[in-house]
C-alpha positions in Angstrom: 30.4 145.4 -107.8 28.1 143.8 -108.5 25.5 146.2 -107.3 27.3 148.5 -109.4 25.8 147.3 -112.7 22.5 147.2 -111.3 22.0 150.6 -110.0 23.6 152.2 -113.3 20.8 150.0 -115.6 18.6 150.8 -112.4 19.8 154.9 -113.6 19.1 154.1 -117.0 15.0 152.9 -116.2 15.1 156.1 -114.0 16.4 157.6 -117.0 13.8 156.6 -119.6 11.1 157.0 -117.6 11.9 160.6 -116.6 13.0 161.4 -119.8 15.3 165.1 -117.9 15.7 166.3 -121.8 12.0 167.3 -122.1 12.3 169.4 -118.2 15.6 170.0 -117.5 16.4 172.7 -120.3 19.9 173.6 -119.8 21.4 170.9 -121.4 20.1 171.7 -124.7 20.0 168.4 -127.1 22.3 166.7 -125.8 21.3 163.3 -125.3 21.8 162.5 -121.5 20.3 158.8 -122.2 22.2 157.4 -125.2 26.0 159.0 -123.2 25.1 157.3 -120.2 23.5 153.6 -122.0 27.8 154.5 -123.7 28.9 155.0 -121.0 27.1 151.9 -119.1 28.1 149.0 -122.4 31.9 150.9 -121.1 31.2 149.6 -117.9 29.8 146.6 -118.7 32.6 145.7 -121.1 35.9 146.1 -118.4 33.8 145.1 -115.5 31.3 143.5 -115.2 30.6 139.9 -115.1 28.9 138.4 -117.9 26.7 134.7 -118.9 23.9 134.1 -120.9 20.9 133.5 -119.5 19.1 131.2 -122.0 15.4 131.2 -121.7 12.0 131.7 -124.2 12.1 135.8 -123.5 14.9 135.7 -126.2 13.6 133.6 -129.0 10.4 135.8 -128.0 12.4 138.7 -128.3 14.4 137.6 -130.7 11.3 136.3 -132.6 9.5 140.4 -132.2 12.5 141.8 -133.3 11.8 139.5 -136.6 8.1 141.0 -137.0 9.7 144.7 -136.4 11.9 144.4 -139.4 10.2 143.1 -141.8 7.5 145.4 -141.1 9.7 148.5 -141.3 10.9 146.7 -145.4 7.7 146.2 -146.0 5.9 149.5 -144.6 4.9 152.0 -146.7 4.7 155.0 -143.9 7.6 155.7 -142.3 8.3 154.3 -138.7 10.4 154.3 -135.1 11.4 152.1 -133.9 14.2 153.7 -131.3 12.0 152.7 -128.4 11.4 149.1 -128.9 15.8 149.3 -129.6 16.0 150.8 -125.6 14.5 148.7 -124.3 15.5 145.6 -126.2 18.8 147.0 -125.6 18.1 147.3 -121.8 17.4 143.9 -121.3 20.2 142.4 -123.4 21.7 144.4 -120.8 19.5 142.7 -118.0 20.6 139.0 -118.7 
């Protein structure tokens, strides 16, 4: 069972890098990355072994998100933090 989670997360990384929605136009506007991560999250919630790994990167990620959120609130320009959110969520799933 533990290898299944690794393969699911590896598949998401492949989707994130390969970006099939830009190449394969047959699926239209269907958000395949989001659907894949929802399935992966359901698997993680229902089947996978969960444990919290404590290290300094967790504090760095929390500090990073505090800075990003404050910057978004104070910036007069629009901000797109979806990419940061995807990578941060993947990090949380990996640990």
